[in-house]
C-alpha positions as CSV (number, residue, x, y, z in Angstrom):
1,X,-153.1,14.1,170.4
2,X,-149.7,13.7,172.2
3,X,-146.5,15.4,171.1
4,X,-144.1,12.7,169.7
5,X,-140.7,13.4,171.2
6,X,-137.4,11.8,170.3
7,X,-134.3,12.0,172.6
8,X,-130.9,12.1,170.9
9,X,-128.3,11.4,173.5
10,X,-129.2,9.4,176.6
11,X,-126.8,10.5,179.2
12,X,-127.1,12.7,182.3
13,X,-129.7,15.1,180.8
14,X,-131.2,12.9,178.1
15,X,-132.3,10.1,180.4
16,X,-133.9,12.6,182.8
17,X,-135.7,14.4,180.0
18,X,-136.9,11.1,178.5
19,X,-138.4,10.1,181.9
20,X,-140.0,13.5,182.4
21,X,-141.5,13.4,178.9
22,X,-142.9,9.9,179.6
23,X,-144.8,11.3,182.6
24,X,-146.4,14.3,180.8
25,X,-150.1,13.9,179.9
26,X,-149.5,15.5,176.5
27,X,-146.2,13.9,175.4
28,X,-144.7,10.5,174.6
29,X,-141.2,9.2,174.0
30,X,-141.1,7.9,170.4
31,X,-137.5,6.7,170.7
32,X,-134.0,7.2,172.1
33,X,-130.9,7.5,169.9
34,X,-127.7,5.9,171.2
35,X,-124.5,5.6,169.2
36,X,-122.8,3.0,171.5
37,X,-124.3,-0.1,173.1
38,X,-123.2,0.8,176.6
39,X,-125.0,0.3,180.0
40,X,-127.3,3.3,179.4
41,X,-129.0,1.5,176.5
42,X,-130.2,-1.1,179.0
43,X,-131.6,1.6,181.2
44,X,-133.6,2.9,178.2
45,X,-134.8,-0.6,177.3
46,X,-135.9,-1.3,180.8
47,X,-138.1,1.9,180.7
48,X,-139.6,0.7,177.5
49,X,-138.2,3.3,175.1
50,X,-137.6,2.2,171.5
51,X,-133.9,2.3,170.6
52,X,-132.5,3.9,167.5
53,X,-128.9,4.2,166.4
54,X,-126.7,5.2,163.5
55,X,-127.0,3.1,160.3
56,X,-123.4,2.0,160.7
57,X,-124.0,0.9,164.3
58,X,-127.1,-1.2,163.8
59,X,-125.1,-4.5,163.4
60,X,-123.0,-3.7,166.5
61,X,-126.1,-3.3,168.6
62,X,-127.6,-6.5,167.3
63,X,-124.4,-8.5,168.0
64,X,-124.8,-7.3,171.6
65,X,-128.3,-8.7,171.6
66,X,-129.9,-5.3,171.5
67,X,-132.9,-5.1,169.2
68,X,-133.0,-1.7,167.5
69,X,-136.2,-0.2,166.1
70,X,-134.4,1.6,163.3
71,X,-131.8,4.2,162.4
72,X,-131.5,7.8,163.5
73,X,-133.2,8.9,160.3
74,X,-136.1,6.5,160.8
75,X,-136.8,8.1,164.1
76,X,-136.7,11.6,162.5
77,X,-139.5,10.5,160.2
78,X,-141.7,9.7,163.1
79,X,-141.4,12.5,165.6
80,X,-142.6,16.1,166.1
81,X,-139.8,17.3,168.2
82,X,-136.2,16.2,169.0
83,X,-134.5,16.9,172.3
84,X,-130.8,16.9,171.5
85,X,-128.9,16.1,174.7
86,X,-125.6,15.1,173.1
87,X,-122.2,16.3,174.3
88,X,-121.5,20.0,173.6
89,X,-121.0,20.8,169.9
90,X,-122.6,17.6,168.6
91,X,-126.1,19.2,168.5
92,X,-124.9,21.9,166.2
93,X,-123.7,19.3,163.8
94,X,-127.0,17.5,163.9
95,X,-129.1,20.6,163.2
96,X,-129.1,20.4,159.4
97,X,-130.3,16.8,159.6
98,X,-133.2,17.8,161.9
99,X,-134.2,20.6,159.6
100,X,-134.1,18.4,156.5
101,X,-136.7,16.1,158.1
102,X,-138.8,19.1,159.3
103,X,-138.4,18.2,162.9
104,X,-138.4,20.9,165.6
105,X,-135.5,20.9,167.9
106,X,-134.6,21.5,171.6
107,X,-130.8,21.9,172.2
108,X,-128.9,22.3,175.4
109,X,-126.7,25.1,176.8
110,X,-123.4,23.6,175.6
111,X,-124.4,24.5,172.0
112,X,-123.4,27.9,170.5
113,X,-125.6,30.8,171.7
114,X,-126.5,31.7,168.1
115,X,-127.6,28.2,167.1
116,X,-131.3,29.1,167.6
117,X,-133.2,32.3,167.7
118,X,-134.2,31.8,171.3
119,X,-132.1,30.9,174.3
120,X,-134.9,29.6,176.5
121,X,-136.2,29.9,180.0
122,X,-139.8,29.2,180.6
123,X,-140.3,32.0,183.1
124,X,-138.9,34.7,180.8
125,X,-139.4,34.1,177.2
126,X,-141.8,31.2,176.6
127,X,-143.8,33.3,174.2
128,X,-140.8,33.9,171.9
129,X,-140.3,30.2,171.5
130,X,-143.9,29.5,170.5
131,X,-144.0,27.5,167.2
132,X,-140.4,28.3,166.6
133,X,-138.1,25.8,164.8
134,X,-135.6,25.4,167.6
135,X,-134.7,26.7,171.0
136,X,-131.6,26.4,173.1
137,X,-132.3,25.6,176.8
138,X,-129.5,27.5,178.6
139,X,-127.1,25.6,180.9
140,X,-127.8,24.6,184.5
141,X,-125.9,27.5,186.0
142,X,-127.5,30.0,183.6
143,X,-131.0,28.5,184.3
144,X,-130.3,29.1,188.0
145,X,-129.1,32.6,187.5
146,X,-132.1,33.6,185.2
147,X,-134.7,32.2,187.7
148,X,-133.1,34.1,190.6
149,X,-132.7,37.4,188.7
150,X,-136.2,37.1,187.3
151,X,-137.5,36.9,190.9
152,X,-135.6,40.0,191.9
153,X,-136.8,41.9,188.8
154,X,-140.4,41.5,190.0
155,X,-139.5,43.7,193.0
156,X,-137.3,46.3,191.3
157,X,-135.4,46.8,188.1
158,X,-131.9,45.3,188.1
159,X,-129.0,47.8,187.8
160,X,-126.1,45.4,188.1
161,X,-125.4,41.8,189.1
162,X,-122.1,40.3,190.4
163,X,-122.0,36.5,190.8
164,X,-119.5,33.9,191.9
165,X,-120.3,30.4,190.7
166,X,-118.8,27.5,192.4
167,X,-119.1,24.6,189.9
168,X,-119.1,20.9,190.6
169,X,-116.0,19.3,189.0
170,X,-117.9,16.4,187.4
171,X,-121.2,14.6,187.4
172,X,-121.2,11.5,189.6
173,X,-120.8,9.0,186.7
174,X,-118.0,10.9,185.0
175,X,-114.5,9.5,185.5
176,X,-112.5,11.7,183.1
177,X,-113.4,15.2,184.3
178,X,-113.0,17.5,187.2
179,X,-110.2,18.4,189.6
180,X,-109.3,15.8,192.3
181,X,-107.5,18.4,194.5
182,X,-107.7,22.2,194.4
183,X,-110.1,24.8,193.2
184,X,-109.8,26.0,189.6
185,X,-110.7,29.5,188.4
186,X,-112.1,28.9,184.9
187,X,-111.7,31.0,182.9
188,X,-109.2,33.2,184.8
189,X,-110.3,36.3,182.9
190,X,-113.9,37.3,183.6
191,X,-116.7,37.0,182.6
192,X,-117.4,33.3,182.6
193,X,-119.8,32.3,179.8
194,X,-122.7,32.5,182.2
195,X,-122.9,36.3,182.0
196,X,-123.1,36.1,178.2
197,X,-125.8,33.4,178.4
198,X,-127.8,35.4,180.9
199,X,-127.8,38.3,178.5
200,X,-129.0,36.0,175.8
201,X,-132.2,35.4,177.9
202,X,-132.7,38.6,179.8
203,X,-131.3,41.1,177.3
204,X,-128.9,43.9,178.1
205,X,-127.8,43.7,181.8
206,X,-124.8,44.9,183.7
207,X,-123.6,41.4,184.9
208,X,-120.2,40.0,185.8
209,X,-119.6,36.4,186.7
210,X,-116.7,34.3,187.9
211,X,-116.7,30.5,187.9
212,X,-114.7,28.3,190.2
213,X,-114.5,24.5,189.6
214,X,-114.6,22.5,192.8
215,X,-113.8,18.8,193.5
216,X,-117.4,17.7,194.1
217,X,-120.1,15.9,192.1
218,X,-123.2,17.0,194.0
219,X,-124.2,20.5,192.8
220,X,-123.2,24.0,192.0
221,X,-123.4,27.0,194.5
222,X,-124.0,30.6,193.5
223,X,-123.2,33.7,195.5
224,X,-125.2,36.7,194.1
225,X,-124.9,40.4,194.7
226,X,-127.5,42.5,192.9
227,X,-128.0,46.3,192.9
228,X,-131.6,47.3,192.3
229,X,-133.1,50.5,191.1
230,X,-135.0,51.0,194.4
231,X,-134.4,50.4,198.1
232,X,-136.2,47.1,199.0
233,X,-137.1,45.2,202.2
234,X,-136.2,41.7,203.0
235,X,-139.9,40.9,203.2
236,X,-140.3,42.0,199.6
237,X,-137.4,39.9,198.4
238,X,-138.5,36.8,200.3
239,X,-142.0,37.1,198.9
240,X,-140.6,37.3,195.4
241,X,-138.7,34.1,196.0
242,X,-141.6,32.4,197.5
243,X,-143.9,33.2,194.6
244,X,-141.5,32.4,191.8
245,X,-142.0,28.9,190.4
246,X,-139.0,26.6,190.6
247,X,-137.5,28.3,193.6
248,X,-137.6,26.8,197.2
249,X,-136.3,28.3,200.4
250,X,-134.4,26.3,203.1
251,X,-133.0,27.1,206.5
252,X,-129.3,26.7,207.0
253,X,-129.9,25.3,210.5
254,X,-131.7,22.4,208.9
255,X,-129.8,22.0,205.6
256,X,-126.4,23.6,205.3
257,X,-124.7,21.8,202.5
258,X,-125.2,20.4,199.0
259,X,-124.5,17.0,200.4
260,X,-127.4,17.3,202.9
261,X,-129.7,18.8,200.2
262,X,-129.1,15.7,197.9
263,X,-129.6,13.3,200.8
264,X,-132.7,15.1,202.0
265,X,-134.1,15.0,198.5
266,X,-133.5,11.2,198.2
267,X,-135.1,10.6,201.6
268,X,-138.1,12.9,201.4
269,X,-138.6,14.4,197.9
270,X,-137.5,12.3,195.0
271,X,-136.2,8.8,194.7
272,X,-133.1,9.7,192.7
273,X,-132.5,12.9,194.7
274,X,-133.0,15.1,191.7
275,X,-133.6,18.7,192.6
276,X,-135.3,20.7,189.8
277,X,-135.5,23.9,191.9
278,X,-133.1,26.7,192.8
279,X,-132.6,26.0,196.5
280,X,-132.0,29.4,198.3
281,X,-130.7,29.5,201.8
282,X,-133.2,32.0,203.4
283,X,-130.8,32.9,206.1
284,X,-128.2,34.0,203.5
285,X,-130.5,36.7,202.2
286,X,-129.0,40.1,203.1
287,X,-130.4,43.5,202.3
288,X,-128.8,47.0,202.5
289,X,-130.9,49.6,200.9
290,X,-130.9,48.7,197.2
291,X,-128.2,46.0,197.6
292,X,-129.2,42.3,197.8
293,X,-127.0,39.3,198.4
294,X,-127.9,35.6,198.8
295,X,-126.7,32.1,198.1
296,X,-128.4,29.1,196.5
297,X,-127.6,25.7,195.1
298,X,-128.2,24.3,191.6
299,X,-128.4,20.6,191.0
300,X,-126.7,20.4,187.6
301,X,-128.2,17.0,186.6
302,X,-131.8,18.1,187.0
303,X,-132.4,21.8,187.0
304,X,-132.8,22.1,183.2
305,X,-135.3,19.2,183.0
306,X,-138.5,21.2,183.5
307,X,-137.2,23.8,181.1
308,X,-136.8,21.2,178.4
309,X,-140.4,20.0,179.0
310,X,-141.8,23.6,178.7
311,X,-139.6,24.2,175.6
312,X,-141.2,21.1,173.9
313,X,-144.7,22.6,174.6
314,X,-143.7,26.0,173.3
315,X,-142.4,24.6,170.1
316,X,-145.5,22.5,169.6
317,X,-147.7,25.5,170.2
318,X,-150.4,23.4,171.9
319,X,-150.2,25.5,175.1
320,X,-149.6,29.2,174.5
321,X,-149.5,30.5,178.1
322,X,-146.3,29.9,180.0
323,X,-148.1,29.7,183.3
324,X,-150.2,26.8,182.1
325,X,-147.3,24.8,180.8
326,X,-145.2,25.5,184.0
327,X,-148.1,24.5,186.2
328,X,-148.5,21.1,184.3
329,X,-144.8,20.4,184.3
330,X,-144.3,21.3,188.0
331,X,-147.4,19.3,189.1
332,X,-146.2,16.2,187.2
333,X,-142.6,16.4,188.5
334,X,-143.6,17.4,192.0
335,X,-141.8,20.7,191.9
336,X,-142.0,23.0,194.9
337,X,-143.5,22.9,198.3
338,X,-140.7,21.1,200.1
339,X,-141.8,21.9,203.6
340,X,-145.5,22.3,203.1
């Protein structure tokens, strides 16, 4: 029996999650909810997803020649789990409706940290999400941070973390966001929300984060300094990175920029250039006793997609071991092994 999944919001994240769901052996896309008949609707139609909309919008869609399968509420009657990929804050407004219909929910990191009992990362707290009512998949930057810090924690206990996050100004399709010129420290007073979100997943941790918005659409870049409880070797740290799912290592002599990473991915890895992994520059890894520093890239459009897939499985409770779900997701999406 396949898990019946509905996607509410079919933008940057929603369309990628829908595609990933459609490829899983144990899931199917029951429908996509769109409130406006824009170009993204035609993308969903082309992929064969049933279209649902608000009751007040049905006639607007039909006047555009778009055949809708029903209303938002009709879809909720026919799914096991909803992935809400709407703009930040909208998901929280939808939650009561989902609960009314007894539908389990996956929200994104733009929603309030207390919206669900679990702020989710598959590597860290899959078991806490099992058969829960809802989970909140943390943001792209927080997902990247949690993966990297989880890898370090396998070598030694984390004492403190200091991170500078250089954020992309806007996604490629966005025309109303992001700086055109200049770098923006946002917020100016630390920490950025990422430190708070990391604690929501990893628990109490001495972490401070700054976020700088840059005029690029391609990806984020993180500079990490971590203090560990014990002295460590570079070999130990590199091995931890190599053995942690959803982390890949690249050499700066081959790939030195986010632009090259995206182009490389489009040429050799994935047609759309989506990068689901943390991409750590192996030559950036620096060790001094118990101090570790390194730099990696996070593709904001794609990095949370596998986490959404694992969150669906956890809520459904059909697979109880995180390693098994991660293995299925990663195999289907072709995650890891860039240079093998």
